[in-house]
N, C-alpha and C positions, 0 to 999 in steps of 0.2 A: 454646494449644499452644506457648507461648513457652518458650525456654531449655531445650529438650529435646535439642538438638544432633543432631537428626535429620539424616541424610545423604542423598545422592542415592539410596541403596539403597532408601529408603522411598517415594520419589516415586511409583512406579507404583501401589503399593497405596493410597497416600493419594489419588491422583487418581481411581482407580477407585471408591473409597468416596465421595469427595466428589461425583463426577459423578452418583451415584445419589441423593444428598441433594437435596431440592427446597426446603428451608426455611432453609438456612444462608445468611446474607447478609453476615456479617462473620466474619473469623478472624484472629487475631493469631499470626504465625509468626516473630517476631523471635527470634534466638538459635538458629536452625537453619541448616543448610547446604544449602538447596534451590537448585537452579539457577534462573536467571532465567526460563527456559522454563516450569518447573514453577510458579513464582509467577505468571507470566502466565496460565497455564491455570486456576489456582485463582481468580485475580481474575475471569476470564471466567465461571467457575461461579457465583461469588457475585453477579456482575452479572446473570446469567441468572435466578437465584433472586429477586433483588430486583425485576426487571422482571416476573416472573410474579406476584409478590405485588401489585405496583402495578396490574397489569392485571386482577387477579382481580375486583375490585369493578366496574370498567367493563364487563367481560364479562358479569357477572351482570345488570347494568342493561340491556345490549343484549339479552340473552335475554328479560328481562322486557318490554322494548319490543316485541319480535317477538311474544311471547305475547299482549300486550294488543292489538296490531294485529289478530291473528287473531281474538281474542274480539270486537273491535269489528266486524269483517267479519261474524262470525256473528250479532251483534246486529242489524246492518243487514238481514241476510237474514230474521231473525225478524220484524223490524218490517214489512218488505215483505209477508211472508206474512200477518201479522196484519191489515194494511190490506186486503189482498185478501179475507181472510175476513170482515172487517167490512163490506166493500162487498157481498159476497154475502148477508150477513145482512140488510142494508138492502134489498136487492132482493127478498128473500123476504118481509120485513115489508110492503113496499110492495105486492107482489103479493097478499098476504093481505087487505090493507085494500081493495083494489079488488074483491075477491070479496064 
């Protein structure tokens, strides 16, 4: 978006549009007449988007860790149930042999 000579009149619409965008991480605005405040807000938007992109993968990994912990807990419960059932089976077998 360089060298378009956009003025401060376009700032509000540009900021509104960019604020809705979650994938823009860089933008070249040289050759325009935006205020320092507008440029600062645009920089914050691009930094926000970059941070979201950088955190996306770690957040996916965290979710997977929580899912695996839950599955591990369920597996431990199933093992405990299996052990108790095997113990009961052994008791029945032993009882039958005594008869």
